[in-house]
C-alpha positions as CSV (number, residue, x, y, z in Angstrom):
1,M,0.0,0.0,0.0
2,R,2.8,2.4,0.9
3,N,4.5,1.8,-2.4
4,L,1.3,2.6,-4.2
5,I,1.0,5.9,-2.4
6,L,4.6,6.7,-3.0
7,S,4.3,5.9,-6.7
8,L,1.3,8.2,-7.0
9,L,3.0,11.0,-5.1
10,L,6.1,10.8,-7.3
11,A,4.0,10.7,-10.5
12,L,1.7,13.6,-9.6
13,P,3.9,16.5,-10.8
14,L,5.0,14.7,-13.9
15,T,1.6,13.6,-15.2
16,L,-0.6,16.5,-14.2
17,Q,-2.6,17.9,-17.1
18,A,-5.6,20.2,-17.4
19,G,-8.7,18.5,-16.2
20,E,-6.8,15.9,-14.1
21,A,-6.0,18.0,-11.1
22,N,-9.3,17.2,-9.3
23,E,-9.1,13.6,-10.2
24,L,-5.6,13.3,-8.9
25,A,-6.5,15.2,-5.7
26,Q,-9.3,12.7,-5.2
27,E,-7.0,9.7,-5.8
28,M,-4.5,11.0,-3.3
29,T,-7.2,11.7,-0.7
30,D,-8.5,8.1,-1.2
31,R,-5.1,6.6,-0.8
32,L,-4.3,8.7,2.3
33,T,-7.7,7.8,3.7
34,Q,-6.7,4.1,3.4
35,A,-3.2,4.6,4.7
36,L,-4.1,6.9,7.6
37,S,-7.7,5.8,8.3
38,L,-9.1,9.3,7.9
39,T,-12.5,10.3,9.2
40,E,-15.0,11.9,6.9
41,S,-14.3,15.4,8.1
42,Q,-10.5,14.8,7.7
43,Q,-11.2,13.5,4.2
44,A,-13.0,16.7,3.2
45,E,-10.1,18.9,4.4
46,V,-7.4,16.6,2.9
47,L,-9.3,16.7,-0.4
48,A,-9.4,20.5,-0.3
49,Q,-5.7,20.7,0.5
50,Q,-4.8,18.2,-2.2
51,T,-6.9,20.1,-4.7
52,R,-5.1,23.3,-4.0
53,F,-1.8,21.6,-4.3
54,S,-2.8,19.9,-7.6
55,D,-4.0,23.2,-9.0
56,T,-0.7,24.9,-8.0
57,L,1.3,22.1,-9.7
58,L,-0.8,22.4,-12.9
59,S,-0.3,26.2,-12.9
60,L,3.5,25.7,-12.4
61,K,3.6,23.2,-15.2
62,Q,1.8,25.6,-17.6
63,S,3.8,28.6,-16.6
64,G,7.1,29.9,-17.8
65,G,10.2,30.3,-15.7
66,S,13.3,28.4,-14.8
67,R,13.3,24.9,-13.6
68,R,14.9,26.1,-10.4
69,D,12.1,28.6,-9.7
70,K,9.5,26.0,-10.4
71,G,11.1,23.6,-8.1
72,R,11.2,26.2,-5.3
73,Q,7.6,27.0,-5.9
74,M,6.6,23.4,-5.9
75,R,8.5,22.8,-2.6
76,D,6.8,25.9,-1.1
77,A,3.4,24.6,-2.2
78,A,4.1,21.2,-0.7
79,A,5.2,22.8,2.6
80,A,2.0,24.8,2.7
81,R,0.0,21.7,2.0
82,D,1.8,19.8,4.8
83,D,1.3,22.7,7.3
84,A,-2.4,22.6,6.6
85,L,-2.5,18.8,6.8
86,K,-0.7,18.8,10.1
87,S,-3.6,20.7,11.7
88,V,-6.1,18.2,10.3
89,L,-4.3,14.9,11.2
90,T,-3.9,13.3,14.6
91,E,-0.4,13.0,15.9
92,A,-0.2,9.3,14.9
93,Q,-1.6,10.1,11.5
94,W,0.9,12.9,11.0
95,Q,3.8,10.7,12.0
96,E,2.8,8.1,9.4
97,Y,2.3,10.8,6.8
98,E,5.9,12.0,7.6
99,V,7.2,8.5,7.0
100,I,5.4,8.2,3.7
101,R,6.6,11.7,2.7
102,D,10.2,10.9,3.7
103,E,10.2,7.7,1.7
104,Q,8.9,9.6,-1.3
105,K,11.7,12.1,-1.0
106,Q,14.2,9.3,-0.8
107,Q,12.8,7.6,-3.9
108,M,12.9,10.9,-5.8
109,R,16.5,11.4,-4.9
110,E,17.3,7.9,-6.1
111,Q,15.5,8.5,-9.4
112,M,17.4,11.8,-9.9
113,K,20.7,10.0,-9.3
114,Q,19.7,7.3,-11.9
115,R,18.8,10.0,-14.4
116,R,22.0,11.8,-14.0
117,S,24.1,8.6,-14.3
118,N,22.4,7.6,-17.6
């Protein structure tokens, strides 16, 4: 289950296209609901945060600017989403979310190393 969540988190910025932001936000919410056992009220707030994040990523993908600037803006958007989620999740859920997020970051680093070495 965790690998499925990580795969989706990694693929989100790469595959996001117009019209898919809401779908992907719903998928992420569904996966986090399963992984973290979210309540209905938590699901609604997580969906709102994921939708904002997906919309931001779509906007960044369609905008001009340097890769570095886009990367910084994407990290800022992820941090804002995480701050909002922290207030919604219980301590135990937040800790599990951090584990999932940290594993995602590690996988992204490994993928970047592989790309650079090829």
